[in-house]
C-alpha positions as CSV (number, residue, x, y, z in Angstrom):
1,M,-12.1,-5.6,11.0
2,V,-10.3,-4.9,7.8
3,K,-7.8,-7.5,6.1
4,I,-5.3,-6.2,3.5
5,S,-3.5,-8.2,1.4
6,I,-0.3,-6.4,0.0
7,S,1.7,-7.1,-3.6
8,T,3.7,-5.1,-6.2
9,P,4.9,-5.9,-9.5
10,K,8.3,-6.0,-8.4
11,H,10.6,-8.6,-6.9
12,F,9.6,-10.2,-3.6
13,Y,12.3,-8.5,-1.7
14,F,10.8,-5.1,-2.6
15,D,7.2,-6.4,-1.7
16,Y,8.4,-6.9,2.1
17,F,10.0,-3.5,2.1
18,F,6.9,-1.9,0.6
19,Q,4.6,-3.8,3.1
20,L,6.7,-2.0,6.1
21,H,6.1,1.3,4.7
22,F,2.4,0.6,3.7
23,M,1.7,-0.2,7.2
24,Q,3.5,2.9,8.4
25,F,1.3,4.8,6.0
26,L,-1.9,3.2,7.6
27,I,-1.1,4.4,10.7
28,F,-1.4,8.0,10.0
29,H,-4.8,7.6,8.2
30,S,-8.2,7.1,10.1
31,L,-10.2,4.0,9.8
32,S,-13.0,5.8,8.2
33,D,-10.5,6.5,5.5
34,L,-9.5,2.9,5.0
35,L,-13.2,1.6,5.0
36,Q,-13.8,4.2,2.3
37,L,-11.1,2.8,0.1
38,Y,-12.7,-0.8,0.9
39,L,-16.2,0.6,-0.1
40,S,-15.0,2.3,-3.4
41,T,-13.2,-0.8,-4.8
42,P,-11.3,-4.0,-3.5
43,F,-8.4,-3.5,-5.4
44,M,-6.7,0.0,-6.0
45,A,-3.2,1.4,-6.2
46,I,-1.7,3.5,-3.2
47,Y,0.6,5.8,-3.4
48,T,2.5,6.6,-0.2
49,S,5.1,9.5,0.9
50,Q,8.1,6.9,0.3
51,K,7.3,6.9,-3.2
52,L,9.8,9.5,-4.4
53,F,12.5,8.4,-1.8
54,I,12.1,4.8,-3.5
55,K,12.0,6.0,-6.8
56,K,15.3,8.2,-6.4
57,K,17.1,5.4,-4.6
58,F,16.2,2.3,-6.9
59,K,15.4,4.5,-10.3
60,I,11.8,2.6,-10.3
61,K,8.2,3.7,-10.2
62,V,6.8,2.5,-6.7
63,I,3.1,1.0,-6.9
64,F,1.3,-0.5,-4.0
65,F,-1.5,-2.9,-5.1
66,A,-3.8,-3.5,-2.0
67,K,-6.7,-6.2,-1.6
68,I,-8.8,-4.7,1.0
69,E,-11.2,-7.2,2.9
70,K,-13.8,-6.6,5.1
71,I,-13.7,-9.6,7.7
């Protein structure tokens, strides 16, 4: 299994909101892609298709910091 911890440099409200979209993002990516992310580095910034929508609505840059751990 793969455990994913998510945080953002924004307020906790945004952390929760972004996490929902991040999970939707994961649904459309294969497990092999996810494992490749894990193998490349434990920490990385992930941009989703929601980035532009959030940026236009809240006038902020959306960055997901995901810690991917193999468990």
